[in-house]
C-alpha positions in Angstrom: 120.7 45.5 79.7 122.6 47.4 77.0 124.5 45.2 74.6 127.8 46.2 73.1 129.7 44.4 70.4 133.5 45.1 70.0 135.0 44.1 66.7 138.7 43.6 67.3 141.6 43.7 64.9 143.4 41.2 67.1 142.7 39.3 70.4 143.6 41.6 73.3 147.1 41.0 74.7 147.4 43.5 77.6 150.8 42.1 78.7 152.2 42.4 75.1 151.2 45.8 73.9 149.8 49.2 75.0 147.0 48.7 72.5 146.0 45.5 74.2 146.1 47.1 77.7 144.1 50.1 76.5 141.5 47.8 74.9 141.0 45.9 78.1 140.6 49.1 80.2 137.7 50.1 77.8 136.1 46.6 77.9 136.3 46.6 81.7 134.7 50.1 81.8 131.8 48.8 79.7 131.4 45.8 82.1 131.3 48.2 85.1 128.2 49.7 83.6 126.5 46.3 83.8 126.5 46.2 80.0 126.6 42.9 78.1 129.9 42.9 76.2 130.9 40.6 73.4 134.3 40.7 71.6 134.4 39.4 68.0 137.4 39.2 65.7 138.5 37.5 62.5 142.0 37.1 64.0 143.6 33.8 65.0 144.1 33.0 68.7 147.6 33.9 70.1 149.6 32.5 73.0 149.5 35.8 75.0 145.8 36.6 74.5 143.8 37.3 77.6 141.1 34.9 78.8 138.0 37.1 78.1 135.6 34.6 79.7 137.4 35.2 83.1 136.4 38.9 82.7 132.8 38.1 82.0 133.1 39.0 78.3 131.9 36.6 75.7 133.8 36.1 72.4 133.2 35.1 68.9 135.3 34.3 65.8 134.0 36.0 62.7 135.0 35.8 59.1 136.0 38.5 56.7 134.0 39.0 53.5 131.4 36.6 54.5 127.6 37.0 54.8 127.7 34.9 58.0 128.4 38.1 59.9 125.1 39.5 58.8 123.3 36.6 60.4 125.4 36.9 63.5 124.9 40.6 64.1 121.2 40.4 63.2 120.7 37.8 65.9 122.9 39.6 68.5 121.3 43.1 67.8 123.8 45.3 69.7 123.0 48.7 71.0 126.6 49.8 70.5 129.3 48.6 68.1 132.9 49.5 68.7 135.5 49.0 65.9 139.1 48.3 67.0 141.1 50.4 64.4 139.8 51.7 61.2 140.4 48.5 59.2 137.6 46.8 61.1 135.2 49.7 60.4 136.1 49.3 56.7 135.4 45.6 56.8 132.3 45.4 58.9 130.9 49.0 59.1 128.6 48.7 56.1 127.3 45.4 57.4 126.6 46.9 60.8 124.8 49.8 59.0 122.7 47.4 56.9 121.7 45.2 59.8 121.7 47.5 62.9 121.3 51.0 61.5 120.4 52.4 64.9 123.4 51.0 66.8 125.8 53.7 68.0 129.1 53.2 66.2 132.4 53.9 68.0 135.8 53.8 66.4 138.8 53.1 68.8 141.7 54.4 66.7 144.4 53.2 69.2 146.6 55.7 67.4 146.5 57.5 64.1 148.0 55.0 61.8 148.2 57.5 59.0 150.4 59.7 61.2 152.6 56.8 62.2 153.0 55.7 58.6 153.8 59.3 57.4 156.4 59.7 60.0 157.9 56.3 59.2 158.1 57.3 55.5 159.9 60.6 56.3 162.2 58.9 58.7 163.3 56.3 56.2 163.9 59.1 53.7 165.8 61.1 56.3 163.8 64.3 55.8 161.2 66.4 57.4 157.5 65.3 57.4 155.6 66.8 54.5 151.9 67.4 53.9 152.1 64.9 51.1 153.3 62.3 53.6 150.4 63.0 55.8 147.7 63.2 53.2 148.3 59.6 52.0 145.9 56.9 50.8 146.1 55.5 54.3 145.0 58.8 55.7 142.0 59.0 53.3 140.9 55.6 54.5 141.4 56.3 58.2 139.8 59.8 58.2 136.8 58.3 56.2 136.3 55.7 58.9 136.4 58.4 61.6 133.8 60.4 59.7 131.5 57.4 59.2 131.6 56.7 62.9 129.4 58.4 65.6 132.3 58.8 68.0 136.1 58.2 67.5 138.3 57.6 70.5 141.6 59.5 70.2 144.4 58.6 72.6 146.6 61.7 72.1 146.0 65.4 72.6 148.3 66.0 69.7 146.2 63.8 67.4 143.0 65.6 68.6 144.5 68.9 67.4 145.7 67.3 64.1 142.3 65.9 63.3 140.5 69.2 64.1 142.9 71.7 62.7 144.6 69.8 59.7 142.0 67.3 58.7 139.1 69.5 59.6 137.1 66.8 61.5 134.3 68.3 63.6 135.3 67.8 67.3 131.8 66.6 68.1 132.8 63.3 66.4 135.9 63.0 68.6 136.6 62.0 72.2 140.0 62.3 73.8 140.7 59.1 75.8 144.3 58.5 76.9 145.3 55.5 78.9 143.0 54.9 81.9 145.0 54.2 85.0 143.6 52.9 88.3 145.5 55.1 90.6 144.4 53.2 93.7 146.5 50.3 92.4 149.6 52.4 91.7 152.3 52.0 94.4 153.1 55.1 96.5 156.6 53.7 97.1 158.8 51.6 94.8 162.3 50.4 95.0 164.8 53.1 96.0 167.7 54.3 93.9 170.2 52.1 95.7 168.2 48.9 95.0 167.8 49.5 91.3 170.4 48.9 88.6 170.8 48.9 84.8 168.9 50.5 82.0 165.9 49.0 80.3 163.4 49.4 77.5 160.3 47.4 76.6 158.0 47.1 73.6 156.4 44.6 71.2 159.0 43.8 68.6 156.4 43.6 65.9 155.7 47.4 66.3 158.0 49.2 63.8 158.8 52.2 66.1 159.9 49.8 68.8 162.2 47.9 66.5 163.7 51.2 65.2 164.3 52.3 68.8 166.3 49.1 69.4 168.4 49.7 66.3 169.0 53.3 67.5 170.0 52.0 70.9 172.8 50.1 69.1 174.3 53.5 68.4 173.5 55.1 71.7 174.5 52.3 74.0 178.2 52.2 73.3 178.4 55.9 74.2 176.7 55.2 77.6 178.6 52.1 78.2 181.9 53.9 77.7 181.0 56.3 80.5 179.6 53.6 82.8 181.5 50.4 81.9 179.7 48.0 84.3 176.1 48.9 83.4 173.7 46.8 81.3 170.8 47.5 79.0 167.9 45.0 79.2 165.5 45.0 76.3 162.2 43.3 76.9 159.3 42.7 74.5 157.0 40.1 73.0 157.6 38.3 69.7 161.4 39.0 69.3 162.4 38.0 65.7 165.8 36.3 65.0 167.2 39.7 63.8 166.5 41.0 67.3 167.9 38.0 69.3 171.0 38.2 67.1 171.8 41.6 68.7 172.1 39.9 72.2 175.7 40.6 73.3 176.6 40.2 77.0 180.1 41.4 76.4 178.8 44.8 75.6 176.0 44.7 78.2 173.3 44.6 75.4 170.8 42.0 76.5 167.8 41.0 74.5 165.5 39.6 77.2 162.4 39.1 75.2 159.1 38.4 76.9 158.6 39.8 80.4 156.1 38.0 82.6 155.4 41.3 84.4 156.4 44.5 82.7 155.9 46.5 85.9 158.3 44.3 87.9 161.2 44.6 85.4 160.5 48.4 85.2 160.7 48.8 88.9 164.0 46.9 89.2 165.6 49.2 86.6 167.1 52.6 87.4 166.3 54.2 84.1 163.9 53.5 81.2 165.3 54.5 77.7 162.8 55.2 74.9 164.6 56.8 71.9 161.6 56.7 69.6 162.2 58.4 66.2 158.7 58.0 64.7 155.3 56.8 65.8 151.9 58.0 67.0 149.6 57.8 69.9 151.0 57.7 73.4 153.5 55.2 74.8 152.6 52.4 77.2 156.2 51.9 78.2 156.5 55.5 79.4 153.2 55.2 81.3 154.6 52.0 83.0 157.7 54.0 83.9 155.6 56.7 85.6 153.6 54.0 87.4 156.7 52.4 88.9 158.3 55.8 89.4 161.2 54.9 87.1 162.7 58.1 85.4 162.7 57.9 81.6 164.7 59.5 78.9 162.8 59.8 75.6 162.3 62.0 72.5 159.8 64.6 71.5 157.9 61.8 69.6 158.0 59.6 72.7 156.6 62.2 75.0 154.1 63.6 72.5 150.6 64.0 73.8 151.6 62.5 77.2 152.0 65.7 79.2 150.8 69.3 79.0 152.3 71.8 81.4 153.4 69.1 83.9 157.1 68.5 84.2 158.4 65.2 82.6 159.7 62.5 85.0 163.1 62.4 83.3 164.5 64.1 80.2 163.1 64.7 76.7 165.7 65.3 74.0 166.1 64.5 70.3 169.9 65.1 70.4 172.0 61.9 70.8 174.7 63.7 72.8 172.1 65.2 75.2 170.4 61.8 75.4 173.7 60.1 76.5 174.5 62.9 79.0 171.1 62.6 80.6 171.4 58.8 80.8 174.7 59.1 82.6 173.6 61.9 84.9 170.4 60.3 86.0 172.0 56.9 86.5 174.9 58.2 88.7 173.3 61.2 90.5 170.7 60.1 93.1 169.6 63.7 93.7 168.9 64.2 90.0 167.2 60.8 89.8 164.9 61.6 92.8 164.1 65.0 91.3 162.9 63.3 88.1 161.1 60.6 90.0 158.9 63.0 92.0 157.2 64.2 88.8 155.8 60.7 87.9 152.8 60.4 90.2 151.5 64.0 89.8 151.6 63.5 86.0 149.5 60.3 86.3 147.1 62.1 88.6 146.7 65.0 86.3 146.1 63.2 83.0 145.5 59.4 83.4 143.1 59.0 86.3 140.5 56.3 85.3 138.0 57.7 87.9 137.9 60.9 85.8 138.3 59.5 82.3 135.9 56.6 82.5 132.8 58.6 83.5 133.6 61.2 80.8 133.5 58.5 78.1 130.3 57.0 79.4 128.7 60.4 79.5 129.8 61.1 75.9 128.3 57.8 74.8 125.0 58.3 76.6 124.6 61.9 75.3 125.4 60.9 71.7 122.8 58.1 71.9 120.1 60.5 73.2 120.7 62.8 70.2 121.8 60.3 67.6 119.4 61.4 64.9 120.5 65.0 65.1 124.2 64.0 65.6 124.1 62.1 62.3 122.2 64.9 60.5 125.0 67.3 61.6 127.5 65.0 59.9 126.6 65.2 56.2 130.1 64.2 55.0 129.9 61.1 57.2 126.5 60.2 55.7 127.8 60.7 52.2 130.8 58.4 52.9 128.4 55.8 54.4 126.4 55.9 51.2 129.5 55.3 49.0 130.8 52.6 51.3 127.5 50.8 51.1 127.7 50.8 47.3 131.5 50.2 46.8 132.8 48.2 49.8 129.6 46.3 49.9 129.8 45.0 46.3 133.5 44.3 46.5 132.9 42.3 49.7 130.0 40.4 48.1 132.1 39.6 45.1 134.8 38.1 47.3 132.2 36.2 49.3 130.7 34.8 46.1 134.1 33.9 44.7 135.0 32.1 48.0 131.7 30.2 47.9 132.3 29.2 44.2 135.9 28.1 44.9 134.7 26.1 47.9 132.0 24.3 45.9 134.5 23.5 43.1 136.9 21.7 45.5 
């Protein structure tokens, strides 16, 4: 039985974030191959974390900058190691290389954090994105982790193009893997126009693009409410901070709902999903949920980026606030326009997010790379060079921290 170790940045929370849902779809795919799957993380348990044992996945708490990981991975001896985001590759990649040099190394980027950070910086400065924003220290770290890995999973077609054309990463190191949707579980019919009411949005409040979208809705919502006085906006998401709950205002129809027990249920009951995202990266789970429940969405070019090719969007895409408001009012009041937008949802899911197509392609990529691993690595000289330097720099820094922690512990 093939053994796979997944080193997680956090415990998976599929009901809290798109990243958590994406991680679970990958773990379940590995289990479907009859592989032995273990999930290890230095993160603390959370209230919304999934019960991995119920999925047949073992789990382990590991420690940063500690030689105990060397003992652990030497005993486990995985055939494949997958890092959840580049920070985990930075922390543990050199230890995996030292103790299991023949293990296939996969990096699940979730989204390009350097792209999200660069866009956040330009947004805060109220200016266009520059190459200086993009080629940041964070980018150097993230691209280095991609180059050190045998395969990097890239969720967005836009990010695939960015890595190949701007960062000059060889496409043999990359694999495009958007959200994998089990289309057999998607409803063919959902609640009709007449049984739905109000607007909604959803997203983890700890995610900066989501919080910014809530603040932007503070500007957008009064313009919509002026046109449709009785309507409400329901804002769902895990971990709402006090600054978010302070925005709750029933008089203006602005409701901070917080945690949703079932995101798909609240999505189905709503007539329109609003996602005015002004920065970010990857692809958006809330918009995928909207497609699944056939709820038309109004979003921005950032929101829809990498989520559709030539397929028509199930709603409206605009970066202009006046057009955004007009689209919201029209789709909310006009059933014919609403139905025309809705009919685009399932074809888009079928075209780009079918797990029956995406899953086998990933497994094939893994198996083919394993078969040709020696040549695959010989073809990636820059990656080998970066591994060499990480083994000498990151290694000694980590060992210094471990020695310091041991000394401090003995002196107590």
